[in-house]
N, C-alpha and C positions, 0 to 999 in steps of 0.2 A: 907657795903663795906669795904674791907681790902686792905691796900696799903703797899707795900714794896718798898724800894729804894735800888738800887745798883749803885755804882760809879766805873768806870774803866777809868783811865786817864781823858780825857775830855768828857766822855760819861756818861750821867745820865740815868739810866733805871728805869722807874716807872712801877711796876707790880701791876695790879689792879685785885681784885677778888670780884665778886658780881655785883649787879646792880649799874649803875652810873646814878644818877638822882639828881634833885635839893635838895632833903632831905639830902644827904650825901656828897655833893661836896665841902664843905668848906675846908677840909684838902687837897684835890687835887688842889684846887685853890691856896692855899699857896705854894705848891710844884712847881707849874708852874709859880709862880711869882718870885721864887728864882732860876734863871737859870744862875746866874753870874759864870763865870769860865768854863762853859760847851759849847762845840761846837756842840754837838749832843744830842738830847733828844729822848729817845725811850720810847714809851708808850705801854706796853704789855697788850693787850686786850683779850688774850686767854681764860681767865676765867670770861669774862664779858658777861652775857647772854642778858643784856638790857642796853641801854644808851638813854638818851633823848636829846632834843635840847639844854639844858643847858650845857651838855658835849661838844657838837659841838661849842657852843659859847665860852666855856672855852679854848678849844684847838686852835680855830681860833684866839682868843684874844692873846694867848701866841705866836702864829706865828707872828701876826702883831706887837707886842711889842718887838720882838726879831729878827730883820732882821739879816740875815747872819747865824742864828742858824738853823741847820737841825732838823726837827721834824719828826720822823718815827713812824708810827702806826704798831705794831706787832700783827699778828695773830687775827684780828677781826673775830668773829663768824658770822654766817649767818645774824642775826638780825642787828648787828652793821654794817656789810658790806652793807646791804640793806639801812640802814640809811645814810651811807657815800655816797652811789651811788645816792640815791634819791636827796640828797642835793647838789650833785656834788662837795662836799668838798674833795673827793678823788683826785681831780685835783690839790689840794694845797699841800697835804702831800704824802710822799712816804709810800706805804703800802707793808709790807713784810709778806708773809705767809710761815710757815714751811711746811704746807700741804694744798693742794687745798680744796676749799669748795665743799661739795656735790652738784651735779647738779640736783636740783629739783626746 
């Protein structure tokens, strides 16, 4: 898993590439614990083909620890979108897609 960070004013964008699972989540956990000074956190999932429940726990934990901060999930692919839908966590986060998912 590769992680890149971008800062723009009070917005922190975390761009992730690769599978997000328990094995490589330590660096991402650190980034989501250090949100001081940011009003909005964007997590770009365009290049994430797979994520597991540990990822969901991580982003939900960041949401609970940071009331008032907006967490936006960008461009989740089919697998991640299905995971968000099944767990109904999409009701907690704003999800933004540049392009619609294929309908199959």
